[in-house]
N, C-alpha and C positions, 0 to 999 in steps of 0.2 A: 300684125295688126291686133290691138286689143277694142272693142268694142264699153265703151263704158256708160254710166246711167247718162241719158239725158235728162238737160235739167226741167222744170218747171217753171210757172209766174205763179205767184200771187194773184187771189184775188184785189181788183182796184173796185171801189166800191161806185156803184152809180146808182141814182135817186131818181124818181121821175119824178118830176113837181106836177102840185094841183091845177087844175085848167080851170078861169072861169070861177063863179062863185055862187050858184045855179046848186041844188043841192043834188039831182043827179050826179052833175060833174065830179061834186063832193065826194061820193058815195064812190066813185068809180075810179077816182084819184086814189083813194085809201085802200081801194084790192090793189093798185098798182103799186103802191109801198109794199101793202105786204106782201107778194108777191117778190119784187125784189128783195124781201128780206130770207123769203123761202129761199132763190139761188143763190145768195151768198153764204145762206146756212149748207145748203148741199154740198155748195163748192166747194169751201174749204174745212169741211166735214171729208171730202175726199183727197185732198192733199194730206187730211190727217195720215187717212187710211193707208195714200201712199207713198206716206215716212214712215208708217210701221209696217209696210209691208203685207198691210191688207188690202192685196188687188181686186179681190173678188166685191167686198163693201166699196173701194174706190170706182171701178167700172160701175155699180150700182146709182152711187153721189152724183157723178158728173152725165150719168143718163139720166137721171131724173131733174139735174139742172141742166140741161139739154133741152129734157120734153118740155118746161116751163119758158126758155130763153132759145128760141132752135137756132138765131145767130153766135152764138155763146162760145166765142171763137175758143178763147182757152179752155173751156170743157171741151170744146170735140179738141184740142192740142194734147191738154192731159189726159184723157181719155185715150190716147193713140203713145203716149207714154207708157198707161200702164200697160197697154196689150203690150207694148215695146216688151216691157219686164216679163209679163207671162210667154215672152214666143210667139205670141200670136201675132207677127208680122205682116200678114198681109191685110187684119184686121186694123193695126195702127198704122197701117201707109194709106189705106181709108180713113182713118181719123185725122190725121193730114192734110191729105186732100181735102176735107171738108175747111178743115179751118183753114186753108191758104185761100180756097174760093170766100171767103170771109172777110180775111184778111191777107196780104204776102207778107212775112215774116221769115227771117233771118232762121230762124231757131223751128220753122215749121220744115225747114228746104234741109235744113241739116237734118234733123230728126227721122224725117224720111228715106232720106242718103243712108241715115245708120242701119235704116229697117231692110230698105235695099241692098246693102251690103249683108247683110246678117240672109239675106236668101240668095247670095249667091250674084248676084244682077248688078255685077260692077259698073259697067259703064250707067245706068241711070243712078246708082249712086255719084259718081263721079262731075255728072250732069249738076246733081243736083247741092254738092258740095263747092261747085262753081258758082251757083246761083246762088248759094249763100255768103258767098265774098262779093259777089256782084252788091248785095243791098246790104253787105255788110264787110266791108274790106278789111278790119282789123281780126276779122272772126279765127282765130290763130286755129282750133280746132279742126275747121272743114277745109283751110291746107295740110295740117299734120294724117289728116286722115284719105284726101286727094295723093296726098305722097306716097302714103302707103299702097296705095292702090298700082300707083306709078312702080312702086321698088318688085310688089310682086308681079308683074307685065315686064320684067327687065327692062323697064327705063330707067337707069341707075341717075343719071343725070336731071333728068326730070325730078324723080323722087326728090334728087337733094336740094334743088331750087325752091321745091313746095315747103321743106320740112325748114331750109331756110328760112323763107317768109315767115313760116309757125312761131321761129325763136324770134325772130326780128321783132314779131307784136306782143311775145310771152316771152320775155328775156330768159325766164325758168324752165323752160318745158322743160322737161327732163326726159319725157318720151322720146321728143322729137332728136333731141339733141343725140340717143341712143342709134333711135334708128338711121337717122343723118350718117353718123358712124358707121353702119353697116351697112348703108350706099357705099359709101368712099373703101368702105372692105372689099366688097364688088368688086370697085373698079381698081383695087391695089394699090390706093392712095392707103396704107397703111398707119404713117405717120397723122395722118390726116384723121382716121378711123379713131388711133389709140386715146389722142385728144376729144374730140367727141365724145368716146364713152371717161372720159375722165372729168369733162362739162357734166355731164348726165350724173354723173355722181356728185359732183356740186352739189346740185340743185334736188337731188334727192339721194341720200345716202344710204338709204334700204335697198334697191333698187340688184339685187345678185344676178342679174340678170347680166346688168350694165358691166358689171366683173367679169363674167361668165366672157363675155363677147371680146371686152379688151384681151383678156387670156389668149381667146384667140389669134388675137389680130397681133399680138407679142411672139403666138408659137408661132406663125406666119413668116417673121420674120426673123424665124430662127434663135429667139432668146426666150431660151426653154426656163429659163430661173423665174427670169419674170413673169409670165404665162403660169406656172406653179404656183406664184404666190397669185394670180390674181385669182385662178382656178377656188384656191385657198381661202379666198377670202368671201368668194361669192359663194362657196359653204358655211362658212361664219356665219352669213347673209340668211340661208334657208338652209339645217339640216337635211335634210330630204331631199334635196338636189339631183339627183340623178348623173343626168346629163353633166353637170360639173364634174362629180366622180370621174364620169367616162370620159373628158375632155383632161383634166390631172390625169390622171391615168396615159391616156395621149400623150400629152407633154411628157412625162418620165419615161413613156417609150420612148420617145423621140431621142431623150437623153440618156438611154441607154442604160435606164434603172426598171428592170427590165420585174424584178420580183417586188418595188415597189408600185410598177403599176398595177401590179396584178393585185395587189391589198383595192387599187382604188377598183378596179374592175369588177371585185368580189363585192365591195360598198356597194357601188350603182346598180347592184341586180338583188344586191339586198333590198334595196328599193324598188326596183323592180326590175321582174325576176325575168321576164318576156323582152326585155331589151336586146336586141340580136347583135345591135351596135357593139353592144361591151360584151357579149359572149364572141364575136368574131376578134374583137381586139384583143381577149384575154387567149382564146386562140394563138395569134400571130407574139404574144411575150410567150409563149408556153412551148411553141418554136421557136424561141431564141433561147429558151435555156433548154435548148434539146431535150423537150418534154414533148416529142413527137404523137404520142401515142393519144397524150393528154390535148394536142393541136385540133387532132383526128377528130375527137371526142366532141369540142367545143363548136369546131366548125358545122358537124352535124347537128347541133343543139340550132344552132341559128339560121338551119336552114330547114329547120324541120320550124320554126316560128315564120322565117319565112322564106316557101321553096321559088321565090323571082331575086334570091340573097348572089348576085352572080359574082361578086369577090367573095363569099364565104365558099363557093363550089372554088375558085380559083385555090385559095388560102390552102382548103381541106387535099386538093390534086399536089398541093407542094409537100405537106406534112406525109398524104401515103406517099410520095412517090421517099421519103425516107425511112418510112417503115416497109421498104419494096415492095409497097402495092403495085404498080408501075398501071396495072390495065387500069384498075381505078382509078389512077391519078389521072391520065388521056381521060376517060369517061367522064370525070370530073369540070375538065380543062376545057372542056369541049361543048361540057353544060354552059361555062361562065362565059364563055365564044359567042353562044347559042342568046345568051341574055344579055348582052352587049359589052361584055368587057375583054376591049381588046388587048389587054396587056396580055391575057391568055394564049393569046393567038402563037407568043412567042417559045411558048412549053411545048405546043402539041405537034412540032417538026418532027418528035420521033415516034408518034404515035402510030397505029397503024388507023 
């Protein structure tokens, strides 16, 4: 789930009116008007600095405005958004709390939830998203991010409910369609997932990961040609998409085109040389082409990158058996079992 920029509000002009006609009162009113103009100027300058990513200047201007008007709720809020952009999440939360102490506004709850999520405080974030929807029932982003937290917790049905509500209030919500598709995929509703990925692409045709996700759903259905086409489209939209190259290689592997699979795994590794999954997958393709030595070498590379990569041990053991290294094969299979790969137990029967 991706955190997006927090919205900010522009200054609403407020003016203190002169009271009475006495000379002293008139002077006092003029001072208040001058103060109001300065607060407005500082605040608007802070907004411009924020838009131009001059965050330190924005902080100073918002703080100076607050120093002149201590109950300036929007200045606290926007100072919090600035700190959020600077990844000063605890400071952002403190400012959102100050803003909420002045006015209970949904934006402040939502933004505080974003900061809590960034700190890994998902329960607090979810509570803030819920409060946001209580204050503003059609706040689509709050449902979306709460759905993301449910997805991460494995509550796919709950996630689907929240993504669905987000889409109800924002019918072109591409991210919500994509993530609802992924939740459906986890529940093996592959047709429903594919439909959602398509809707996501209709809403935003540049979302390369939606094509990639749709390819993975098709691959699970056994539609390897369709999966390859989707992964290709993902790559067309994002030339350095290592995951899509790896996944297209996997689909080609499943279709029995091992040489083309290796080409894709190589492309993935050109982009991301430490991509252990692509190295392990290339090892599997080399094994199918009876390049057992190359398979062992690739599995070893994957293990060096990730010493706890159980499937790489399993595969290296299978390749070692083919080059008559029975002792090494048994050691690898036992290590794979130790790392939780239950399938490796089938290979340890003849090991001492």
